[in-house]
C-alpha positions as CSV (number, residue, x, y, z in Angstrom):
1,X,-23.0,-15.8,36.3
2,X,-26.8,-15.0,36.0
3,X,-28.6,-16.0,33.0
4,X,-31.8,-14.5,32.0
5,X,-34.3,-13.8,29.3
6,X,-36.3,-10.7,29.0
7,X,-39.5,-10.9,26.5
8,X,-40.2,-7.9,25.0
9,X,-38.7,-6.4,22.0
10,X,-35.7,-3.7,22.0
11,X,-33.6,-1.3,20.7
12,X,-31.0,-3.1,18.7
13,X,-34.0,-5.3,17.4
14,X,-35.9,-2.4,16.3
15,X,-32.9,-1.2,14.7
16,X,-32.0,-3.9,12.5
17,X,-33.8,-5.4,9.7
18,X,-32.4,-7.8,7.1
19,X,-31.8,-6.5,3.7
20,X,-31.3,-2.9,2.3
21,X,-35.1,-2.1,2.9
22,X,-34.5,-2.0,6.7
23,X,-36.0,0.9,8.8
24,X,-34.5,2.4,11.8
25,X,-36.8,3.5,14.6
26,X,-35.5,6.1,17.3
27,X,-36.4,4.5,20.6
28,X,-36.1,7.8,22.3
29,X,-34.1,11.2,22.7
30,X,-31.1,11.8,25.1
31,X,-32.1,14.3,27.8
32,X,-28.7,15.4,28.1
33,X,-25.9,16.6,25.5
34,X,-22.9,14.0,24.8
35,X,-19.5,15.3,25.6
36,X,-17.6,15.5,22.3
37,X,-14.7,13.8,24.1
38,X,-16.6,11.1,25.1
39,X,-19.1,8.4,23.6
40,X,-19.9,10.1,19.9
41,X,-16.1,10.7,19.4
42,X,-15.1,7.2,20.8
43,X,-17.6,5.3,18.2
44,X,-15.6,3.3,15.6
45,X,-17.2,1.2,12.9
46,X,-14.9,-2.1,11.3
47,X,-16.4,-4.2,8.7
48,X,-18.5,-3.8,5.8
49,X,-22.0,-5.1,5.0
50,X,-21.3,-8.5,3.5
51,X,-18.6,-9.2,6.1
52,X,-20.5,-8.1,8.8
53,X,-19.8,-4.9,10.9
54,X,-18.9,-4.4,14.3
55,X,-19.6,-1.0,16.3
56,X,-18.0,0.2,19.3
57,X,-17.8,3.1,21.6
58,X,-16.8,3.9,25.1
59,X,-17.0,6.6,28.0
60,X,-15.8,7.7,31.1
61,X,-18.7,8.5,33.3
62,X,-17.7,10.6,36.7
63,X,-19.0,10.4,39.9
64,X,-20.3,7.1,39.7
65,X,-19.2,3.6,41.4
66,X,-18.4,0.9,39.3
67,X,-21.0,-1.2,41.1
68,X,-23.8,1.3,40.5
69,X,-22.9,1.9,37.2
70,X,-23.0,-1.7,36.4
71,X,-26.3,-2.4,38.1
72,X,-27.6,0.6,36.1
73,X,-26.5,-0.6,32.8
74,X,-28.0,-4.5,33.3
75,X,-31.0,-2.5,34.1
76,X,-31.4,-0.8,31.0
77,X,-30.2,-3.6,28.8
78,X,-32.7,-5.8,30.7
79,X,-35.5,-3.3,30.3
80,X,-35.1,-2.4,26.5
81,X,-35.5,-5.9,25.7
82,X,-32.1,-7.3,25.6
83,X,-32.0,-11.2,26.7
84,X,-29.0,-11.1,28.8
85,X,-27.0,-14.5,28.0
86,X,-24.4,-14.1,30.7
87,X,-23.1,-11.4,33.5
88,X,-20.3,-11.0,35.8
89,X,-20.5,-8.5,38.2
90,X,-17.2,-9.0,39.5
91,X,-15.8,-9.1,35.9
92,X,-18.2,-6.1,35.2
93,X,-19.1,-7.9,31.7
94,X,-22.9,-8.3,30.2
95,X,-23.2,-10.5,27.5
96,X,-26.7,-9.7,25.7
97,X,-28.5,-10.2,22.2
98,X,-31.4,-9.3,20.6
99,X,-33.1,-11.7,17.5
100,X,-32.8,-10.1,14.0
101,X,-36.2,-8.9,12.5
102,X,-37.5,-11.4,9.7
103,X,-34.2,-13.5,10.5
104,X,-33.1,-16.4,12.5
105,X,-30.0,-14.2,13.6
106,X,-29.0,-12.8,17.0
107,X,-27.6,-9.4,17.4
108,X,-25.0,-9.6,20.0
109,X,-24.1,-6.6,22.6
110,X,-21.4,-6.9,25.3
111,X,-20.7,-4.4,27.6
112,X,-17.9,-3.8,29.8
113,X,-17.9,-1.6,33.3
114,X,-14.2,-0.9,34.6
115,X,-13.2,1.4,37.3
116,X,-10.9,4.1,36.7
117,X,-10.7,5.6,40.2
118,X,-13.6,7.7,41.2
119,X,-14.8,7.1,37.6
120,X,-16.0,4.4,35.3
121,X,-15.7,3.5,31.8
122,X,-18.5,2.0,29.9
123,X,-17.8,0.1,26.7
124,X,-20.2,-1.2,24.3
125,X,-19.6,-3.6,21.3
126,X,-22.1,-4.5,19.0
127,X,-21.7,-7.3,15.7
128,X,-24.0,-7.4,12.9
129,X,-24.0,-10.3,10.6
130,X,-22.9,-10.1,7.0
131,X,-26.1,-8.9,5.0
132,X,-27.7,-7.3,8.2
133,X,-28.1,-3.8,7.3
134,X,-27.4,-1.4,10.5
135,X,-27.0,2.3,10.0
136,X,-24.0,3.4,11.6
137,X,-25.9,6.7,13.1
138,X,-28.6,4.8,14.1
139,X,-25.8,2.3,16.5
140,X,-24.0,5.6,17.4
141,X,-27.2,7.2,18.7
142,X,-28.2,4.1,20.7
143,X,-25.0,3.5,22.3
144,X,-24.8,7.0,23.4
145,X,-28.3,7.0,24.6
146,X,-27.7,3.7,26.6
147,X,-24.7,5.2,28.2
148,X,-26.4,8.9,29.1
149,X,-28.8,7.2,30.8
150,X,-26.2,5.1,32.8
151,X,-25.1,8.6,34.0
152,X,-28.1,9.9,34.9
């Protein structure tokens, strides 16, 4: 396992603030269109503001090796300011987090890269603690932008 800390603020940290007066900052625009069968259509949300929310999605990416997709995803997350808590290239798992603005809470993100023949499936899951407001559209856009960057 690789333990690594990344010092700059990242996308989910900018996405999350405590309370209803939080703001969402778009970190960039996706340069490619997203297939309706991919990231956006696979996006799901469970929970509530009070109990906490779980956001997840996945997309199968064609024509990229599992190793290349994993390396790309790792670099994207580290470059976006996620603290890589643990990772295993062999298992295709990256566990990362970002600190929540104005709070001592952490926002965990788990990523999984699974080989599917000549293709890979990239899955992202993020959990916002109870009382932490995260706009669904912001989480969906962030996830789909990350996956789109893995594809390119």
